[in-house]
Each structure stands twice: as C-alpha cells, then as structure tokens.
KOLLO-351032 format. One line per 5 residues: their letters; for each residue x, y, z of C-alpha. Coordinates in steps of 0.02 Angstrom, whole numbers, always signed. Layout:
N
a	X/Y/Z; ...
END
This chain:
255
mkair	+822/-1542/-850; +733/-1511/-1013; +697/-1345/-1085; +516/-1267/-1055; +418/-1162/-1176
kgdkg	+237/-1100/-1197; +112/-1250/-1181; +228/-1346/-1058; +160/-1387/-888; +230/-1469/-726
pavma	+343/-1422/-574; +483/-1359/-679; +369/-1233/-758; +299/-1189/-587; +484/-1169/-519
wqnfl	+516/-1048/-658; +369/-950/-638; +401/-927/-458; +573/-864/-500; +487/-736/-623
fglgy	+372/-685/-507; +503/-648/-367; +604/-533/-506; +440/-437/-513; +343/-501/-654
skvva	+186/-479/-545; +70/-544/-691; +150/-724/-680; +44/-843/-582; +138/-999/-523
dgsfg	+7/-1136/-586; +124/-1243/-678; +56/-1201/-847; +161/-1111/-976; +43/-986/-1032
pkthd	+49/-817/-1128; +101/-711/-971; +241/-836/-920; +297/-834/-1106; +297/-641/-1115
asvdf	+393/-635/-948; +529/-752/-1009; +544/-657/-1167; +576/-497/-1072; +692/-579/-951
qkshg	+793/-641/-1105; +792/-463/-1175; +851/-380/-1023; +998/-495/-1012; +1057/-506/-1189
lvpdg	+987/-688/-1228; +889/-744/-1378; +705/-675/-1335; +630/-833/-1391; +529/-875/-1230
vvgns	+617/-1045/-1233; +692/-1075/-1055; +852/-1177/-1099; +1024/-1182/-1047; +1075/-1004/-1082
tymka	+918/-936/-987; +947/-1052/-847; +1128/-1011/-826; +1076/-830/-817; +940/-863/-701
mqfgf	+1045/-955/-581; +1154/-794/-568; +995/-720/-481; +970/-874/-377; +871/-986/-479
qlved	+914/-1170/-425; +923/-1293/-586; +932/-1460/-489; +900/-1498/-309; +972/-1644/-225
pkdks	+866/-1699/-73; +1012/-1795/-8; +1129/-1652/+4; +1122/-1606/+200; +1286/-1524/+206
kegpn	+1290/-1351/+288; +1357/-1280/+130; +1208/-1358/+17; +1046/-1288/-34; +948/-1405/+93
wpspp	+1029/-1334/+250; +962/-1305/+372; +813/-1429/+374; +640/-1365/+417; +587/-1356/+592
sfkpl	+455/-1479/+677; +315/-1340/+664; +233/-1262/+524; +194/-1075/+491; +28/-1013/+546
tftqv	-116/-998/+438; -197/-842/+408; -349/-890/+511; -212/-934/+653; -125/-763/+632
qsqfg	-290/-667/+655; -339/-780/+815; -172/-739/+883; -144/-566/+838; -316/-486/+809
kieyk	-414/-447/+658; -376/-309/+547; -513/-214/+455; -436/-119/+305; -464/-43/+133
lnpdg	-363/-83/-11; -247/+69/-75; -252/+119/-251; -92/+24/-290; -179/-130/-265
rtiki	-59/-201/-135; -42/-83/+22; -191/-69/+139; -262/+68/+257; -319/-5/+416
tndwq	-486/+58/+458; -522/-6/+639; -420/+29/+801; -306/-136/+780; -145/-32/+758
sknmv	-158/+72/+911; -207/-80/+1011; -74/-195/+952; +79/-115/+875; +239/-52/+986
vvnip	+397/+41/+957; +542/-77/+1001; +724/-39/+1013; +850/-166/+932; +1019/-94/+949
qlank	+1087/-232/+837; +994/-153/+687; +1021/+32/+715; +1070/+121/+546; +1071/-41/+447
ppyfr	+1036/+9/+260; +926/+37/+162; +815/+124/+300; +959/+172/+430; +820/+167/+569
ktfnf	+855/+168/+756; +674/+104/+803; +560/-41/+737; +385/-75/+748; +321/-246/+813
htkta	+158/-332/+882; +152/-307/+1072; +142/-496/+1098; +306/-520/+1011; +404/-369/+1045
kqfqk	+517/-458/+1182; +539/-604/+1066; +608/-500/+933; +731/-424/+1041; +776/-589/+1118
lfiew	+814/-654/+936; +938/-519/+897; +1017/-539/+1071; +1049/-721/+1038; +1117/-694/+863
ekagl	+1240/-562/+940; +1287/-685/+1069; +1318/-813/+937; +1424/-695/+836; +1308/-690/+693
idril	+1255/-516/+682; +1372/-467/+537; +1274/-588/+436; +1144/-459/+431; +1198/-324/+287
tfdgd	+1024/-252/+259; +864/-230/+361; +720/-233/+240; +559/-203/+337; +460/-238/+474
fnprl	+276/-181/+506; +210/-137/+338; +19/-154/+311; +6/-239/+147; -46/-413/+51
ikgtt	+60/-546/+18; +153/-504/-149; +32/-598/-286; -113/-638/-176; -262/-566/-88
tlsnh	-217/-616/+91; -127/-495/+218; +49/-519/+239; +126/-561/+415; +207/-394/+398
sfgtg	+33/-312/+421; +20/-393/+594; +201/-334/+652; +246/-523/+659; +375/-527/+520
fdina	+528/-448/+454; +656/-459/+302; +834/-448/+301; +964/-469/+159; +836/-452/+29
qwngl	+954/-411/-114; +1030/-596/-97; +880/-683/-56; +734/-648/-177; +564/-708/-177
ganpa	+559/-872/-279; +741/-899/-281; +855/-1016/-204; +913/-923/-48; +1107/-880/-39
lvgqk	+1203/-1021/+27; +1314/-1029/+182; +1467/-927/+145; +1397/-826/+1; +1369/-644/+28
gsvre	+1207/-602/+104; +1164/-778/+165; +1045/-797/+317; +1046/-974/+330; +1159/-982/+489
lvpta	+1026/-876/+576; +881/-990/+548; +913/-1128/+685; +918/-999/+825; +770/-913/+749
nklgf	+681/-1090/+754; +721/-1116/+934; +639/-948/+976; +482/-993/+871; +515/-896/+716
ywggh	+494/-980/+544; +610/-947/+391; +524/-905/+218; +672/-1009/+139; +565/-1157/+203
fsrkd	+402/-1091/+109; +349/-1194/-41; +379/-1013/-143; +543/-976/-61; +564/-812/+13
gmhfe	+747/-827/+95; +744/-646/+158; +585/-669/+274; +574/-720/+456; +393/-724/+547
vtkis	+337/-774/+719; +257/-933/+735; +259/-989/+922; +244/-845/+1045; +376/-878/+1182
END
C-alpha cells in the first residue's frame, strides 16, 4: 500500500478519511479526495502521537493508526474465525431511512444548537418508546444503568437477543454498554440515527471505533462472536457497514 498525501484520490484515501472521522475529526468527509481538511487532520493525528507532522500518511503513520484499529491490508480470501472478514454479512441488508420511518414512525424534530442531537417535537416518543428490563446489561459501564429504552415493536426482540447470548455463554464478551435510545443524527450526516428510533444500541465502543476495523475474535472488546446470533434474530451489525461501526447493532427485521 503506497503512502498517500494531499492531492491523492481513491479507495485508500477514503479508508483513511473514515478512520480519521471515527477518531473525532468531524470536518473530514470520506469522499476519496485528500484535500486540506484531510491533510490538517492527518497532521494533527501525527502531532498527537509523536510522529513527523508532514501530513503524509506512510509507514509510521499507518503503523500507529493500526494500534487504533485501522486495517492496512484486507484479504477477502481470509474467512477464518480469527480474521477480519469473519463473520460474513447476512443475507439481508440494513433498512434505508425511508424503511425505518415506515416501520417505526415518523419523527418530527428540531436540531439542537450542538448540531447533532435533536429535540423531538411531535408525540412520537410517548407513542413508541418503552422502558425495558435487560438483566444481562444491569450496571454495565459507562452508564451503570438497570433499565433501557427501546421501540415498543422491538422490545421483546432486544430481550430475546440478550437471553440467547447468555444461553450461548457470550455475555462476558460485553464489556461496556454504550447507548440505546438517543435522539440524534448519524455522525457526519443530516440523517436521523437508528438510535433516535430506539432500534439500535452500541457495545464495546472503546475497542470498535467508527471507521476502524472492529476488534478481532480473541482480542479484548471483540463483538464478532455475538454477530451470528444477532443476525438470526434480525439484527444487522455495524461492522458490515461500508463505513465500519463495529460497536453498533440495529434491528432490520422485526421478529
């Protein structure tokens, strides 16, 4: 893989931009074109980690990024359980935004001053959200909660998912629970997140950052072993998104 720098274009640039965005460089747009914003974010990343801040993404920068989950080389032939392509995507696709609204109701809202969270302005929340008890998640960091908020159509499905994970001896794979219902936009977009509809949740965020390769099986924080059961129950894993989001699970099929 060659070094990339300002003026370059292509898939390698887009992969790097997704990684930077996942680290919190919100001004970076994953358009495959290495422009000034990508350059500035790259320089800042290099400065933050004791590298030469020249904006050129070469060996030393890639090596440091790999410590944060950046995947330098993908081998589509590697289907081993310990590899980056396991598990394979399910036969179904995640819902489009139009499909989400059709299934779970239309949210009317105003954008808050922070530019990302929203205030729901119609009666959607009172009609659709319920409090759910999921004992397998009780007191998980960082929020240490005992109850959780999901869409009424999916509440039993969420409960069943955690019951099945427990039956399979996989609950210990869940180290942190990082959010369920959270009215906001998808990071870096103007589209409502599935979290706004109470149909998605995040776990082990620290080890599965947005835009980074999700932790592999056997590594701390890996959620990959949870995915096959989730797929069987109609959940889609964010690690199969084009912009990887390995912490994220969302309802795609109501069961």
